[in-house]
C-alpha positions in Angstrom: 136.2 168.0 137.0 132.6 167.0 137.3 132.5 165.5 140.8 130.6 168.4 142.4 128.5 167.8 145.6 125.3 168.9 144.0 124.0 168.6 140.4 121.0 171.0 140.2 118.5 170.6 137.5 118.0 173.3 134.9 115.1 174.8 136.9 117.5 175.5 139.8 120.2 177.1 137.7 120.0 180.9 137.2 121.6 182.9 134.5 124.8 184.6 135.5 125.5 188.3 135.1 128.6 189.1 133.1 130.7 189.8 136.3 129.5 186.6 137.9 130.3 184.6 134.8 133.9 186.1 134.7 134.4 184.9 138.3 132.9 181.4 137.5 135.3 181.1 134.5 138.2 181.7 136.9 136.9 179.2 139.4 136.2 176.6 136.7 139.8 177.0 135.5 141.4 177.0 138.9 138.9 174.5 140.4 139.4 176.1 143.9 140.7 179.5 144.9 140.8 182.2 147.5 139.4 185.6 146.6 142.9 187.0 146.1 143.6 184.3 143.5 140.4 185.1 141.7 141.3 188.8 141.6 144.7 188.0 140.2 143.2 185.9 137.3 140.7 188.6 136.3 141.6 190.8 133.4 142.8 194.4 133.8 141.5 196.8 135.1 141.2 194.5 138.1 138.1 195.0 140.3 138.6 195.7 144.0 139.1 192.8 146.4 135.8 193.7 148.2 133.9 193.8 144.9 135.0 190.3 144.0 134.3 189.1 147.5 130.7 190.5 147.2 130.2 188.7 143.9 131.6 185.5 145.3 129.0 185.7 148.2 126.3 186.2 145.6 127.4 183.2 143.7 127.4 181.2 146.9 123.9 182.4 147.7 122.8 181.3 144.2 124.2 177.8 144.7 127.0 178.1 142.1 129.9 177.8 144.6 130.7 176.7 148.1 133.7 177.2 150.3 136.1 175.5 152.7 137.1 177.6 155.7 140.7 178.0 156.7 140.5 180.0 159.9 139.1 183.4 158.8 139.8 182.9 155.1 137.7 180.8 152.7 138.7 178.8 149.6 135.9 178.7 147.1 135.1 176.0 144.6 132.3 175.4 141.9 129.3 173.3 142.7 128.1 173.5 139.1 130.4 172.4 136.3 131.2 174.5 133.3 129.6 171.8 131.1 126.3 171.9 133.1 126.1 175.7 132.9 127.0 175.7 129.2 124.2 173.2 128.6 121.7 175.4 130.6 122.9 178.6 128.8 122.7 177.2 125.3 119.2 175.8 126.0 118.1 179.2 127.1 119.8 180.9 124.2 118.2 178.6 121.6 114.9 179.1 123.3 115.1 182.8 123.3 116.6 183.4 119.9 115.6 180.3 117.8 112.2 179.3 119.1 113.8 176.3 120.9 114.8 174.9 117.5 118.4 173.7 117.2 117.6 173.3 113.5 116.8 177.0 113.2 120.1 177.8 115.0 122.1 175.6 112.7 120.4 177.1 109.7 121.2 180.6 110.9 124.9 179.7 111.4 125.3 177.9 108.0 123.9 181.0 106.2 126.3 183.2 108.0 128.9 184.2 105.5 131.7 184.5 108.1 131.5 180.7 108.6 134.2 179.1 106.4 133.6 176.1 104.2 136.1 174.3 106.4 134.1 175.1 109.6 130.9 173.9 108.0 132.6 170.7 106.8 133.9 170.1 110.4 130.4 170.7 111.8 128.9 168.3 109.2 131.5 165.6 110.3 130.7 166.1 113.9 126.9 165.8 113.3 127.4 162.7 111.1 129.6 161.1 113.8 126.9 161.7 116.4 124.2 160.3 114.1 126.3 157.1 113.6 126.9 156.8 117.4 123.2 157.1 118.1 122.3 154.5 115.5 124.8 152.1 117.0 123.3 152.7 120.5 119.8 152.0 119.3 120.8 148.9 117.4 123.5 147.6 119.6 
């Protein structure tokens, strides 16, 4: 679901704390939820309702979520898609650990002995497919 009301640029997105990210993962999965539903989806040991409610208010202040009021209760929903946040997070990660070089990142992972030959072959196929798509876009 990528039809959110706002699509902030990378400069407006802030990195999430581990707890905030857990809550966002639940909201991305459910698409909209009340605090009680978020608590139910979180792993054990479950945080207190008030703790989750506080983090949800923080996420709302940061512009990650909004709510619809139903009397005194609020149903929350994401304003930033998981794909948008993933793109932002990966860009920061590559910048911080690989000098903003995706080539350095790929080199790191291909030299990692825990990566199987099958996984490397699949990555190669994915890259080759994207190369062909871009060639067709540029010449089509």
